[in-house]
N, C-alpha and C positions, 0 to 999 in steps of 0.2 A: 262317452265322457269327454269333456272339453279339454281337460289337462292330461296329456299322456304321461307326464312324470308321476302325477298323483295315481294314475291307473297302474303304472308299473310298480310303485310302492305297495299298493293294495294287493296286487297279484302276488308279489313275493311274500308279503305278510301272511296271506291266506295259506300259502304253501307251508309255512313254518308254524302254524298253530297246532299242527299235529306232531306226534312223536316221530323223530327221524326213524326211517326204516331201511332195511337192506333188501335187495332183490336181485335175482339173477335171471328173471324173466324178461322177454323182449319188451322193450320200452314202447310207450304209447306213440303211434306213428304221427299224431297230429302235433307233437311238440317240435319246436324248431331245433335243428341239429347243430351241435357245437362240436367241432373237431378239436381234440385235446392232444397236443404233441408232447412227446417225451424223447429225451436224448437216449441213444441206445447204450444204456448202462450194462445190459447183459445180453445174452443171445435172445433172438426173437421169441422163442417158446417161453423162456422165463419172463421176458418183458410183458407178454400178453397175460400170462398167469398172474403176474404181480400187480398189474395195473387195471385190468379189466374189472375186478370187483370195485374198485374206486369209481370207475365210470358208471357202473350199475347203481352204486349208492347215489352219486350225483343226479343221475336221471330220475331216481325214485324221490329225491328230496329237493328238486328244483323244477321250474317250469320248462326245462330244456332236456333234450336227449343228447347225451355226451357220447361220442364215438372216439375210440383211441386211434390216433394216427402215428404209426411207427415210422422211423426213418432209417436209412441205410448207415448213416454216420452223423457225427456231431454237426458238421457243416450244413448237411441237409435239414437237420432239426431246426437250426437257426434260420435257414432259408424259408422254410415253411412259415415261421413267424413273420419274416420280412415281407413275404408276398401275400400274407393273409390267409394262407391255407389252414393254419392253426392259430386262431385268435387268442388261444390260451395254451400254455405249455409249461411243463416242468423241465426247466433247463438247469444246467450246472452253473456255478458262479461265473466261470469264464464265458460260457456261452450267453448268459444273461448280459454280461458286460458288453459283449459284441452286439447283441440285439438292442441294448440300451444306447450304445454309441451310434448305431446306424439309424434307428427309427424312434428312439425314446421309449422303448418298452419299459413297462412298469412292474415292479414286484408287488404282489398283494398279499401273499402268504408264504410262510415257510414252516417246515415240519419241526416237531420237537423230538428229541431223542429219548431214550428210556429213562434218562434222569430228569426229564422235563425241561431241557435246555435246547435252544435252537442252534445247535452246533454239531459238527461231526469231525472226523479226523481222516487223515491220509496215513496209511501204514505201509511201511517198506517190509516186505515178506521174503523169507527164505524157506527152504525145505527144513523140516525138523532135524534131519541128520547133517545139515550143512555145517562145514567147518567155520563159516562166517559168523563171528560173534559180535563184531562192532562195525559201525559204518566205515571206518578206515580200512577194514578188511575187503571192501568192495572194489578197491583199486585193482584192475586187471580182470574184473568180473564181467559177465554178460548180464546186461540189465534190460528189463522189460518195463517200459512206460505204457500208460494208456494212450488214448487218442491225443493228437496235438492240442485239441481244445479242451481236454479234460482238466478239471481243477485239481482233484485228488490224484489223478493218474499221471499228470505231468507238471503243471504249474507249481503246486505246493511241494511235491517231492523234489523237483529240480531245485527250488529255492532252499529246501531243507538240506539237500546234499551240498549245495554251495556253501551254506553256513558251516558245514562239517569239514570244508576244505576239499571237497570232491567235485571236480569239473567233468564234463561229458568226455573229454579227451583221456580221462583217467581210466575209463572202462576199456576192457578189451573189445567190446562191442555193445551197441544198445539199439533197440527198435521200439517202434510205436505200434501198439496192438489196438484192434477195433473195439474191445470192451474190457471191463475189469475182469470178467469171467476168463477171457482169453489170457490175460496176465497171470492170474492165479494158476491156471492149467499149465502154462508154460513153465512156471517155477516148479509145479509138482512133477512135471514130466522130465525136468532137468534140461530143457532146451534154453532156459535162462537160470542164471544163478540167484537172482534176486529180482524183485519187481515192486511196483507201487500200485496200490489199490485203495479204494475207500473202505472205511471200517466194516460196513455191513457185509461186504464181500469177503474181507479177510476173516471175519468171524464165521461166515458160512463155510469156508474151506479149511479152517484151522483143523477140524477133526479129521480131515483127509491127510494131514501130515505137514501142515505149514507152521512156522514159528514167526512171531512178530519181532523183527529186528529193531525197529524204531517207530515211534508214533508222533505224528506232527502236533503242533499246537492246535487249539480248536479253530475250526473253519466255519464261517457263517453257513447256516443250513440252506440247502439248495432251494431256490425260490420258485413258486408258481407265478409266471408272469403273464401279463396281457399286453396286447397292442394298445396304443394311445386312443384308438378309435373304438374300442370295445364299449358297448353301452353300459351305463352305470347300473342298470337293473341286473345285468348278467354278473357283474362284479359283486353286487350285494348278495346275490343268490349264492355264488361260490363261497363267499365269506361266511354267510350264515350257516350253510351246510357243513363246511369243513371245520369251522370253529366250534360247532356243536358237538364234535366227536370227543368223547371222554373214555379213554381205554379202561378206566377203573369202573365204568358203568356196565353192568352185566348185559345190558341191551347191545353194547358194542363189542364187548370182549371177544367172544367166540368168532365173530364175523371178521374182526380185524386181523385174526391169525391168517387169513387169505390174502391180506394186503401186503404190499411191499414192506419190508421191516422198516425202511426209512420213513414211512408214512403212517405206521400203525400206533403212534403215541400221541396223535393229536397235532394241532397247528396253532400258530400264533401269527399276528399280522407282521408284514415285512415292509421295510422302507428302503429307498435306494441308497441312503447313507449307510445302511447295514453292511454294504459290500464295497466300501471305500478302499479297504486293504487289497481286495481282489483287483479293483480297478487299477491301483498303483502298481501292483506286482505285474499284472498283464501288460500294462502300458510300458513298463521297463524291461519286459522279457525280450531279450535280444536273440534268444536261441529257440527255435521251434516256431510256435505260432502265438504271437502277442496280438494285441488289439490292432485291427486294421490289416491283419495277415491276408484276409480274403476281401 
């Protein structure tokens, strides 16, 4: 065919003339491989269990074989996008802001929550039996943040605490942990009096003895981003596959139980302007890791 653009459109169109399917079988080896990056929101076992079903779905419903690429920390997840190891990635809002500032990374999709809205929340948690009842009671406490680059584990809760009149110096101590899981476990074990995690993690651990002390304003849903040099046919394939997901459709319902809860309610398109608030907060963040930190 003389026109490669027309050929790509035809190829993608043919792939989506059939009903979307789920599969956990090995992918066809003749498909080009695309490495899909994810920031380490949880421990590696939960990360694989939560995101591999999505890779299987994308492989079954696009002309590509998607392979999950885990990273040791948030900084490495961004670096993989910068150096091209992962041309596609699910980043947090802050890590997307970093990738956008450095190489012009583009958001293409964002997940919907259970209410069908593209937002989530940061939640400050304490043990169920804690004497802490209000944010003001956190003065003199031991606080656990997430990674320096975490939106809901650091940037937003830090901003939320400042608005309540609490500065970092007001804590007896504070630390940054490698994942939201680690923060929740530190609070449950009593090595931290309080901590900040994203809502899906707070909900998961609530039944183990957590109490929600404070919930942030809505945060723009975490974007799936691509490098500027990613081919248009790959972007089109990703959008068609993920926008086709309908959690109310019986064909999807049972299988989506296996997906990360943050991605189990469908997707909508994303634009760079959706994250302007995050850009502004991260740029003005003078404590910890703002834009340009690394």
